DRENDO-1510 file (C-alpha; in Angstrom, 1 decimal, always signed):
<recs>
REC; n; res; u; v; w
REC; 1; UNK; +84.1; +83.0; +70.2 .
REC; 2; UNK; +87.6; +82.0; +71.1 .
REC; 3; UNK; +88.4; +80.2; +74.3 .
REC; 4; UNK; +92.0; +80.4; +76.1 .
REC; 5; UNK; +92.9; +77.7; +78.4 .
REC; 6; UNK; +95.1; +78.7; +81.5 .
REC; 7; UNK; +98.4; +77.1; +81.5 .
REC; 8; UNK; +99.8; +77.7; +85.0 .
REC; 9; UNK; +103.6; +77.5; +84.3 .
REC; 10; UNK; +106.4; +79.1; +85.5 .
REC; 11; UNK; +109.1; +79.6; +82.7 .
REC; 12; UNK; +112.3; +81.1; +83.2 .
REC; 13; UNK; +112.8; +84.4; +81.0 .
REC; 14; UNK; +115.2; +86.8; +81.8 .
REC; 15; UNK; +114.6; +90.5; +80.5 .
REC; 16; UNK; +117.5; +92.7; +79.5 .
REC; 17; UNK; +117.6; +96.4; +80.3 .
REC; 18; UNK; +115.6; +98.2; +77.7 .
REC; 19; UNK; +116.7; +101.2; +75.9 .
REC; 20; UNK; +114.0; +103.4; +74.4 .
REC; 21; UNK; +114.8; +106.3; +72.1 .
REC; 22; UNK; +111.7; +107.6; +70.8 .
REC; 23; UNK; +110.4; +111.1; +71.7 .
REC; 24; UNK; +108.0; +111.8; +74.8 .
REC; 25; UNK; +104.4; +112.2; +74.1 .
REC; 26; UNK; +101.4; +112.7; +75.8 .
REC; 27; UNK; +98.5; +110.1; +76.6 .
REC; 28; UNK; +97.2; +108.3; +73.6 .
REC; 29; UNK; +93.8; +107.2; +72.9 .
REC; 30; UNK; +91.4; +106.2; +69.8 .
REC; 31; UNK; +88.5; +108.0; +68.4 .
REC; 32; UNK; +85.8; +106.3; +66.1 .
REC; 33; UNK; +83.5; +108.7; +64.3 .
REC; 34; UNK; +85.2; +111.7; +65.9 .
REC; 35; UNK; +84.0; +110.4; +69.2 .
REC; 36; UNK; +86.6; +109.3; +71.9 .
REC; 37; UNK; +86.5; +105.3; +72.3 .
REC; 38; UNK; +85.6; +104.7; +75.9 .
REC; 39; UNK; +83.1; +102.9; +78.4 .
REC; 40; UNK; +79.8; +104.7; +78.3 .
REC; 41; UNK; +79.3; +103.4; +82.0 .
REC; 42; UNK; +81.4; +101.8; +84.8 .
REC; 43; UNK; +82.8; +98.4; +84.2 .
REC; 44; UNK; +83.3; +95.6; +86.2 .
REC; 45; UNK; +86.2; +92.7; +86.4 .
REC; 46; UNK; +85.9; +89.2; +86.9 .
REC; 47; UNK; +88.9; +87.5; +88.5 .
REC; 48; UNK; +90.1; +84.1; +87.5 .
REC; 49; UNK; +90.5; +82.3; +90.9 .
REC; 50; UNK; +92.3; +79.3; +89.0 .
REC; 51; UNK; +95.1; +81.5; +88.1 .
REC; 52; UNK; +94.8; +84.4; +90.7 .
REC; 53; UNK; +94.0; +82.7; +94.0 .
REC; 54; UNK; +92.5; +84.8; +96.8 .
REC; 55; UNK; +95.2; +86.3; +99.1 .
REC; 56; UNK; +97.9; +85.7; +96.7 .
REC; 57; UNK; +100.4; +88.5; +95.7 .
REC; 58; UNK; +98.7; +88.3; +92.4 .
REC; 59; UNK; +95.2; +88.9; +93.9 .
REC; 60; UNK; +96.9; +92.1; +96.3 .
REC; 61; UNK; +98.2; +93.5; +92.8 .
REC; 62; UNK; +95.1; +92.9; +91.3 .
REC; 63; UNK; +93.1; +94.8; +94.0 .
REC; 64; UNK; +95.8; +97.5; +94.4 .
REC; 65; UNK; +95.5; +98.4; +90.6 .
REC; 66; UNK; +92.0; +98.9; +90.6 .
REC; 67; UNK; +92.2; +100.8; +93.8 .
REC; 68; UNK; +95.0; +103.1; +92.0 .
REC; 69; UNK; +92.9; +103.7; +89.0 .
REC; 70; UNK; +89.7; +104.5; +91.4 .
REC; 71; UNK; +92.0; +106.7; +93.6 .
REC; 72; UNK; +92.9; +109.6; +90.5 .
REC; 73; UNK; +90.9; +112.7; +91.6 .
REC; 74; UNK; +88.9; +114.0; +88.9 .
REC; 75; UNK; +88.4; +111.1; +87.1 .
REC; 76; UNK; +85.3; +109.0; +87.5 .
REC; 77; UNK; +85.3; +105.6; +89.3 .
REC; 78; UNK; +85.0; +103.4; +86.3 .
REC; 79; UNK; +86.5; +100.1; +87.3 .
REC; 80; UNK; +85.5; +97.9; +89.8 .
REC; 81; UNK; +85.7; +94.3; +91.1 .
REC; 82; UNK; +82.6; +92.6; +90.1 .
REC; 83; UNK; +83.3; +89.1; +91.3 .
REC; 84; UNK; +85.2; +85.9; +90.7 .
REC; 85; UNK; +84.9; +82.6; +88.8 .
REC; 86; UNK; +85.5; +79.6; +90.6 .
REC; 87; UNK; +88.8; +78.0; +91.3 .
REC; 88; UNK; +87.6; +75.3; +88.4 .
REC; 89; UNK; +87.0; +77.7; +85.8 .
REC; 90; UNK; +90.7; +77.4; +84.2 .
REC; 91; UNK; +90.1; +79.3; +81.0 .
REC; 92; UNK; +89.1; +82.7; +79.3 .
REC; 93; UNK; +86.2; +83.1; +76.8 .
REC; 94; UNK; +87.1; +86.0; +74.7 .
REC; 95; UNK; +84.1; +87.9; +73.5 .
REC; 96; UNK; +81.7; +86.5; +75.8 .
REC; 97; UNK; +80.3; +89.7; +77.6 .
REC; 98; UNK; +82.7; +89.0; +80.8 .
REC; 99; UNK; +85.6; +91.1; +81.7 .
REC; 100; UNK; +87.9; +88.4; +82.7 .
REC; 101; UNK; +91.3; +89.0; +84.5 .
REC; 102; UNK; +93.6; +86.0; +84.4 .
REC; 103; UNK; +97.1; +84.8; +84.2 .
REC; 104; UNK; +98.2; +83.0; +81.4 .
REC; 105; UNK; +101.2; +81.2; +80.0 .
REC; 106; UNK; +103.2; +84.0; +78.2 .
REC; 107; UNK; +103.6; +82.1; +74.6 .
REC; 108; UNK; +99.7; +82.8; +74.4 .
REC; 109; UNK; +100.3; +86.5; +74.5 .
REC; 110; UNK; +103.2; +86.3; +72.2 .
REC; 111; UNK; +105.7; +86.4; +75.2 .
REC; 112; UNK; +104.3; +89.8; +76.5 .
REC; 113; UNK; +104.4; +90.6; +80.3 .
REC; 114; UNK; +100.5; +91.5; +79.8 .
REC; 115; UNK; +98.0; +92.3; +77.1 .
REC; 116; UNK; +94.3; +93.3; +77.0 .
REC; 117; UNK; +91.8; +92.4; +74.4 .
REC; 118; UNK; +89.5; +95.2; +73.9 .
REC; 119; UNK; +86.0; +94.3; +72.3 .
REC; 120; UNK; +84.2; +97.5; +71.1 .
REC; 121; UNK; +81.5; +99.1; +68.7 .
REC; 122; UNK; +83.1; +102.0; +67.1 .
REC; 123; UNK; +83.4; +104.3; +70.2 .
REC; 124; UNK; +81.9; +102.2; +72.6 .
REC; 125; UNK; +83.9; +99.6; +74.6 .
REC; 126; UNK; +81.8; +96.4; +75.6 .
REC; 127; UNK; +84.1; +94.1; +76.8 .
REC; 128; UNK; +88.0; +93.7; +78.1 .
REC; 129; UNK; +89.9; +90.6; +78.7 .
REC; 130; UNK; +93.1; +91.6; +80.8 .
REC; 131; UNK; +95.9; +88.8; +80.6 .
REC; 132; UNK; +99.1; +88.7; +82.4 .
REC; 133; UNK; +101.9; +86.4; +81.7 .
REC; 134; UNK; +102.5; +84.0; +84.4 .
REC; 135; UNK; +106.3; +84.1; +84.7 .
REC; 136; UNK; +108.7; +83.4; +87.7 .
REC; 137; UNK; +110.6; +86.6; +86.8 .
REC; 138; UNK; +107.4; +88.6; +87.3 .
REC; 139; UNK; +106.9; +89.0; +90.8 .
REC; 140; UNK; +103.7; +90.6; +92.3 .
REC; 141; UNK; +105.1; +92.0; +95.1 .
REC; 142; UNK; +105.4; +95.8; +95.8 .
REC; 143; UNK; +108.7; +96.8; +94.0 .
REC; 144; UNK; +111.7; +98.8; +95.5 .
REC; 145; UNK; +111.0; +102.3; +94.9 .
REC; 146; UNK; +114.5; +103.1; +93.6 .
REC; 147; UNK; +114.2; +99.9; +91.5 .
REC; 148; UNK; +115.4; +96.5; +93.1 .
REC; 149; UNK; +119.0; +96.1; +92.9 .
REC; 150; UNK; +120.4; +94.0; +90.1 .
REC; 151; UNK; +123.0; +94.3; +87.5 .
REC; 152; UNK; +120.8; +96.5; +85.4 .
REC; 153; UNK; +120.3; +97.8; +88.1 .
REC; 154; UNK; +116.7; +97.5; +87.3 .
REC; 155; UNK; +115.6; +94.0; +88.4 .
REC; 156; UNK; +112.8; +92.6; +86.1 .
REC; 157; UNK; +111.1; +90.5; +88.8 .
REC; 158; UNK; +108.9; +93.1; +90.4 .
REC; 159; UNK; +107.1; +93.7; +87.0 .
REC; 160; UNK; +103.7; +92.3; +88.4 .
REC; 161; UNK; +102.0; +95.2; +89.9 .
REC; 162; UNK; +103.0; +97.8; +87.2 .
REC; 163; UNK; +101.8; +95.5; +84.6 .
REC; 164; UNK; +98.3; +95.0; +86.3 .
REC; 165; UNK; +98.2; +98.9; +86.7 .
REC; 166; UNK; +99.2; +99.4; +83.0 .
REC; 167; UNK; +97.0; +96.7; +81.7 .
REC; 168; UNK; +93.9; +98.5; +83.4 .
REC; 169; UNK; +94.9; +101.7; +81.6 .
REC; 170; UNK; +94.3; +99.7; +78.4 .
REC; 171; UNK; +91.0; +98.6; +79.7 .
REC; 172; UNK; +90.0; +102.3; +80.3 .
REC; 173; UNK; +90.8; +102.8; +76.7 .
REC; 174; UNK; +94.3; +104.5; +77.2 .
REC; 175; UNK; +97.0; +103.7; +74.6 .
REC; 176; UNK; +94.9; +101.1; +72.9 .
REC; 177; UNK; +95.3; +100.2; +69.0 .
REC; 178; UNK; +93.2; +99.6; +66.1 .
REC; 179; UNK; +93.6; +96.1; +64.8 .
REC; 180; UNK; +96.4; +96.0; +62.4 .
REC; 181; UNK; +97.4; +99.5; +63.2 .
REC; 182; UNK; +100.4; +101.3; +64.7 .
REC; 183; UNK; +101.4; +100.7; +68.2 .
REC; 184; UNK; +99.8; +103.5; +70.2 .
REC; 185; UNK; +102.0; +103.5; +73.5 .
REC; 186; UNK; +103.2; +106.5; +75.0 .
REC; 187; UNK; +106.8; +107.1; +75.8 .
REC; 188; UNK; +106.3; +109.9; +78.6 .
REC; 189; UNK; +106.8; +109.6; +82.2 .
REC; 190; UNK; +104.0; +107.3; +82.5 .
REC; 191; UNK; +102.7; +103.5; +83.5 .
REC; 192; UNK; +101.5; +103.3; +79.9 .
REC; 193; UNK; +104.9; +103.1; +78.3 .
REC; 194; UNK; +105.3; +99.7; +76.3 .
REC; 195; UNK; +107.8; +98.0; +78.6 .
REC; 196; UNK; +109.6; +98.4; +81.8 .
REC; 197; UNK; +111.2; +100.1; +83.4 .
REC; 198; UNK; +108.5; +102.5; +84.4 .
REC; 199; UNK; +108.4; +105.4; +86.9 .
REC; 200; UNK; +107.5; +104.6; +90.4 .
REC; 201; UNK; +106.5; +106.5; +93.4 .
REC; 202; UNK; +107.7; +106.9; +96.7 .
REC; 203; UNK; +106.9; +106.5; +100.3 .
REC; 204; UNK; +107.1; +104.1; +103.2 .
REC; 205; UNK; +104.2; +101.7; +102.9 .
REC; 206; UNK; +103.0; +103.4; +99.2 .
REC; 207; UNK; +102.0; +101.2; +96.2 .
REC; 208; UNK; +105.0; +102.3; +94.1 .
REC; 209; UNK; +103.3; +101.5; +91.2 .
REC; 210; UNK; +100.9; +104.0; +90.4 .
REC; 211; UNK; +99.2; +106.3; +87.8 .
REC; 212; UNK; +101.7; +109.3; +87.1 .
REC; 213; UNK; +100.7; +112.7; +85.9 .
REC; 214; UNK; +100.1; +111.7; +82.1 .
REC; 215; UNK; +98.3; +108.6; +83.2 .
REC; 216; UNK; +95.9; +110.8; +85.3 .
REC; 217; UNK; +95.4; +113.3; +82.6 .
REC; 218; UNK; +94.4; +110.7; +80.3 .
REC; 219; UNK; +91.8; +109.4; +82.6 .
REC; 220; UNK; +90.2; +112.6; +83.4 .
REC; 221; UNK; +90.3; +113.2; +79.7 .
REC; 222; UNK; +88.3; +110.3; +79.2 .
REC; 223; UNK; +86.1; +110.2; +81.9 .
REC; 224; UNK; +86.1; +113.9; +83.4 .
REC; 225; UNK; +84.4; +114.8; +86.6 .
REC; 226; UNK; +84.2; +117.9; +88.5 .
REC; 227; UNK; +86.3; +116.6; +91.3 .
REC; 228; UNK; +89.6; +118.4; +91.6 .
REC; 229; UNK; +93.0; +116.9; +93.3 .
REC; 230; UNK; +96.2; +118.1; +95.0 .
REC; 231; UNK; +98.8; +115.5; +95.0 .
REC; 232; UNK; +102.7; +115.8; +94.6 .
REC; 233; UNK; +105.0; +112.9; +94.5 .
REC; 234; UNK; +108.6; +111.9; +94.9 .
REC; 235; UNK; +110.3; +109.6; +92.3 .
REC; 236; UNK; +113.6; +108.0; +92.2 .
REC; 237; UNK; +113.2; +108.1; +88.3 .
REC; 238; UNK; +113.4; +110.7; +85.6 .
REC; 239; UNK; +112.7; +110.9; +82.0 .
REC; 240; UNK; +115.7; +111.4; +79.8 .
REC; 241; UNK; +115.5; +111.5; +76.1 .
REC; 242; UNK; +112.5; +108.9; +76.1 .
REC; 243; UNK; +114.4; +106.7; +78.7 .
REC; 244; UNK; +113.5; +106.0; +82.1 .
REC; 245; UNK; +116.4; +106.6; +84.3 .
REC; 246; UNK; +117.4; +106.8; +87.9 .
REC; 247; UNK; +117.8; +110.2; +89.2 .
REC; 248; UNK; +121.1; +109.3; +90.8 .
REC; 249; UNK; +123.8; +106.7; +89.8 .
REC; 250; UNK; +123.3; +103.4; +91.4 .
REC; 251; UNK; +126.8; +103.3; +93.1 .
REC; 252; UNK; +128.1; +104.5; +96.5 .
REC; 253; UNK; +130.4; +107.2; +96.4 .
REC; 254; UNK; +132.9; +108.4; +98.9 .
REC; 255; UNK; +132.9; +112.2; +100.5 .
REC; 256; UNK; +134.5; +113.8; +103.2 .
REC; 257; UNK; +132.5; +116.3; +105.4 .
REC; 258; UNK; +132.5; +119.6; +103.3 .
REC; 259; UNK; +132.5; +117.8; +100.0 .
REC; 260; UNK; +129.9; +118.3; +97.4 .
REC; 261; UNK; +128.2; +115.9; +94.8 .
REC; 262; UNK; +125.5; +116.0; +92.5 .
REC; 263; UNK; +122.2; +114.2; +91.4 .
REC; 264; UNK; +118.7; +114.8; +89.8 .
REC; 265; UNK; +115.4; +114.6; +91.5 .
REC; 266; UNK; +111.9; +114.4; +90.4 .
REC; 267; UNK; +108.9; +115.5; +91.5 .
REC; 268; UNK; +105.5; +114.7; +90.0 .
REC; 269; UNK; +102.3; +116.5; +90.4 .
REC; 270; UNK; +99.5; +114.0; +89.6 .
REC; 271; UNK; +96.8; +116.5; +90.6 .
REC; 272; UNK; +94.6; +119.3; +88.7 .
REC; 273; UNK; +96.2; +122.3; +90.2 .
REC; 274; UNK; +99.6; +123.7; +90.0 .
REC; 275; UNK; +101.4; +123.4; +93.3 .
REC; 276; UNK; +104.5; +125.2; +95.1 .
REC; 277; UNK; +106.0; +123.5; +98.0 .
REC; 278; UNK; +109.4; +123.2; +99.5 .
REC; 279; UNK; +111.6; +120.4; +98.3 .
REC; 280; UNK; +114.1; +118.9; +100.9 .
REC; 281; UNK; +117.1; +116.4; +100.6 .
REC; 282; UNK; +118.4; +114.8; +103.4 .
REC; 283; UNK; +120.6; +111.6; +104.1 .
REC; 284; UNK; +119.9; +108.6; +106.9 .
REC; 285; UNK; +121.7; +105.6; +107.8 .
REC; 286; UNK; +119.0; +103.3; +106.3 .
REC; 287; UNK; +116.8; +102.4; +103.2 .
REC; 288; UNK; +113.8; +102.7; +105.4 .
REC; 289; UNK; +114.1; +106.1; +107.0 .
REC; 290; UNK; +111.3; +107.8; +105.3 .
REC; 291; UNK; +109.7; +109.3; +108.4 .
REC; 292; UNK; +113.1; +110.3; +110.1 .
REC; 293; UNK; +114.2; +113.7; +110.4 .
REC; 294; UNK; +117.9; +112.6; +109.3 .
REC; 295; UNK; +120.5; +115.3; +108.1 .
REC; 296; UNK; +119.3; +117.9; +106.2 .
REC; 297; UNK; +121.5; +118.8; +102.8 .
REC; 298; UNK; +119.4; +121.6; +101.8 .
REC; 299; UNK; +116.0; +122.5; +100.8 .
REC; 300; UNK; +114.8; +124.3; +97.6 .
REC; 301; UNK; +112.0; +126.6; +98.8 .
REC; 302; UNK; +108.8; +127.3; +96.7 .
REC; 303; UNK; +109.7; +124.9; +94.0 .
REC; 304; UNK; +106.5; +125.1; +91.5 .
REC; 305; UNK; +105.2; +122.1; +89.7 .
REC; 306; UNK; +102.3; +122.5; +87.0 .
REC; 307; UNK; +99.4; +120.6; +87.2 .
REC; 308; UNK; +99.6; +117.0; +85.7 .
REC; 309; UNK; +103.4; +117.4; +84.9 .
REC; 310; UNK; +106.8; +116.3; +86.4 .
REC; 311; UNK; +110.2; +118.3; +86.8 .
REC; 312; UNK; +113.6; +116.7; +86.9 .
REC; 313; UNK; +116.2; +119.3; +88.0 .
REC; 314; UNK; +119.6; +118.7; +89.2 .
REC; 315; UNK; +120.8; +119.9; +92.4 .
REC; 316; UNK; +124.6; +120.1; +93.9 .
REC; 317; UNK; +124.9; +119.8; +97.4 .
REC; 318; UNK; +127.5; +119.4; +100.2 .
REC; 319; UNK; +127.8; +116.7; +102.9 .
REC; 320; UNK; +127.5; +119.0; +106.3 .
REC; 321; UNK; +130.2; +119.5; +108.7 .
REC; 322; UNK; +129.6; +117.3; +111.7 .
REC; 323; UNK; +128.1; +114.3; +109.9 .
REC; 324; UNK; +129.3; +111.3; +111.6 .
REC; 325; UNK; +131.3; +108.8; +109.5 .
REC; 326; UNK; +129.4; +105.8; +107.9 .
REC; 327; UNK; +127.2; +104.7; +105.0 .
REC; 328; UNK; +124.0; +106.9; +104.1 .
REC; 329; UNK; +121.1; +106.6; +101.9 .
REC; 330; UNK; +119.8; +109.9; +99.9 .
REC; 331; UNK; +116.4; +111.1; +100.5 .
REC; 332; UNK; +114.0; +113.2; +98.7 .
REC; 333; UNK; +110.9; +114.7; +100.4 .
REC; 334; UNK; +108.3; +116.9; +98.4 .
REC; 335; UNK; +106.1; +119.4; +100.3 .
REC; 336; UNK; +109.0; +119.1; +103.3 .
REC; 337; UNK; +106.8; +121.7; +105.6 .
REC; 338; UNK; +103.5; +119.7; +105.3 .
REC; 339; UNK; +102.0; +122.8; +103.8 .
REC; 340; UNK; +100.0; +121.4; +101.1 .
REC; 341; UNK; +96.7; +119.3; +101.8 .
REC; 342; UNK; +97.0; +116.5; +99.6 .
REC; 343; UNK; +95.2; +113.6; +98.6 .
REC; 344; UNK; +97.9; +110.9; +99.5 .
REC; 345; UNK; +100.7; +111.9; +101.8 .
REC; 346; UNK; +102.2; +108.5; +101.7 .
REC; 347; UNK; +104.2; +109.1; +98.5 .
REC; 348; UNK; +106.0; +112.2; +99.4 .
REC; 349; UNK; +109.2; +110.9; +100.3 .
REC; 350; UNK; +111.6; +108.6; +98.4 .
REC; 351; UNK; +115.2; +106.9; +98.8 .
REC; 352; UNK; +117.5; +107.1; +95.7 .
REC; 353; UNK; +119.7; +104.4; +94.3 .
REC; 354; UNK; +122.7; +106.5; +95.3 .
REC; 355; UNK; +124.3; +106.0; +98.8 .
REC; 356; UNK; +127.1; +108.0; +100.3 .
REC; 357; UNK; +130.0; +106.5; +102.4 .
REC; 358; UNK; +130.9; +109.8; +104.6 .
REC; 359; UNK; +134.6; +109.4; +105.6 .
REC; 360; UNK; +136.4; +110.7; +108.6 .
REC; 361; UNK; +137.7; +113.7; +107.2 .
REC; 362; UNK; +137.0; +117.2; +106.1 .
REC; 363; UNK; +135.8; +120.1; +108.0 .
</recs>
């Protein structure tokens, strides 16, 4: 048995913008003797209170990640919170039969943001230990849906929730590797990418780090149920040549009324059914105006997105005549007419990185 002591430190690490050039692939998993490597029954996680105190942002991110995976319709509710160690239990025993979740010194997990140690017997997962880096640069608060502003412009300070979600994907059996084998991460539009940035969902109060279509498909493949799900999601990110990019430039553009501008948008379908809905684009003078009517730029009627897939089309639109001058945030709304009954209505609207300075000119 290996014991890892928890050194609670705040190391200052700067993460650069990451550029990934490999092609996109579907979800990944392992097999042994022709059988999928997975849990045979639900598994409970044990929270290490020494490194993840009750009520902390880390504890909230841990609970949110469990809830997000359990919220995938059509996937069995495999993971749950079993209990907690006492605050004096400042270590993790590997291969002791307990599924520990803890924050550790980054150097103990090779400088990674997180890692999951999987103990298995051929196709049977028997134990997982989920270890996350305790870095000052890895905030566990909810990230900005359009990526927090920064020079990249992706800021590495809001990776904690995505890391928890990613590692719990490993804990289920997604993108795990054999000892000494090749890396098994996917480079699709997914939370199971090997490093940030990852795609985020939208909404005024949603958990922006959440399972994407490929993640949901992988979970349903390993743990299928007869439950279906319908859910569309707006995202301010898109997949381009294996890279996660913003759907619009991270900048402010100046336009007169009647002028045009172009951007991409992303609609993700995390459900099990192909859905057609109206996609609306609007501007509003606030980055928190998700529920506002705003000023409509246009609507793409009856846009179809296949089950467990996403689309990244481009659109060209015009600043409407009569728009008051000022600074506006760009929004995208899926299912604009609320015609689709969804498992979640909180992730249908996002603000993009692009802002528009409407000048007092034009029509």
